[in-house]
C-alpha angles and dihedrals in degrees: 000000000000114000091215116101094230110111100192135026116191112198125191129168112222127211125163094336104128094131096053101037097092091051092044092053093045092051093046092051094047095050100040091049088059084068105028142351090212106086146112128215115213116195117184116199107210091207096283121205094224129058095281092127094055090050091048091050092053090049095046094049089059097048124032092197086072110083117190134189131186118207119221091240141354103293098164137260099283092049089051090052088050089055090053093047091051091053101041124100106178125128086230124034126202118196119196141156120255099233093082092239081115098065120221086209086078094062093095093050092049094049093043090055092048089056089065086074105278123135092198128034116182126200114236110204116221123193094011112217095211124123117269094254091052089052091051092047090050093047093050092041094054095042091050091045094046095051098047096042093044091230133119110255127192117200091200091065122071132145099315113110147091122267132189115239092246088062091049091047090058091047089054090061091055105088102165113147099237109069127197111159101202093051092047091051090052091050097055091056120197124148109314136187137168135219128195115246135184113256112220131216115261108261099209142353126012136274116275090215110097126168093270093053092046091050092052091045091051090048092051092048093048092050091047100044106027144046092193095112089060092046090051090052092049090052092047090050091053091048093048092047091049093049091046091052093050091047090050091055091046093051091045092053090048089051092048092051090049095247090124121045099168123029113240118263093199096053089050093052091046091051092050092050093045096049091041090054091047092049091049091049090050091050090048094053091047088048092054090053090049090048092055091048088052090053090049097051091056086072094207120169115272090232140352121227112218100180137003135182133197096019 
């Protein structure tokens, strides 16, 4: 149990959400106060391009329970969540997105489920209100991620959930450079449950996650949490070598029996191109892993806080 007197910490990364922030804060306050008056709201501005920080400042000056930080540049959603986790002190921590598709009205359900003895309660989104392309991106992303990491992935579960402080304390120890909150939560373990929640329509703006960003995120996660791509290449290399050996025996027998007088030029060229491509791909995958190791040994901070208020 956390020694701090704060009962709840609500963490939300903010990016280009100036229009919705006042409504977000009002809804969070209303719904968390149905459970407890002892809380803190931590909003991390991931260096938005709009006037989100100015809006946050106005909100924070009126309520000292609202703690705000501005990162020095755009580090990414999961790094902003990490900043919030490092700062929070609540016995129970709720993580949610700022677009209000994660509904604060679900706080009570999440907390009630946690009181049945669960350290982690994840929100399972039903009838997602995202656009069709976003649903397709998410489906492909999680299938791709699940296969190459060898883990079960559920596209209906994201960051939204409630977490006991002992879970968060373990997450704070994990300082790897590639951050993906849902996978890290799975890794630490602890007793976990899910509840179904209503997924709301996005109030304003559009998601910053397009197919390209999700692809790069999946690639980073795979390189950080799995060696399966290298295992696949090794298996492929063994299969190709075995097939090549069998083909060599077959062609040799055909040549001995006189069925082949001149060895085929086309098959030779195809073999060279195929094996060259395979070798280059292998080197590329190994190079990606080495690149991530290079990034890790620099030991740079995960994020940099430029400004903070009410701490």
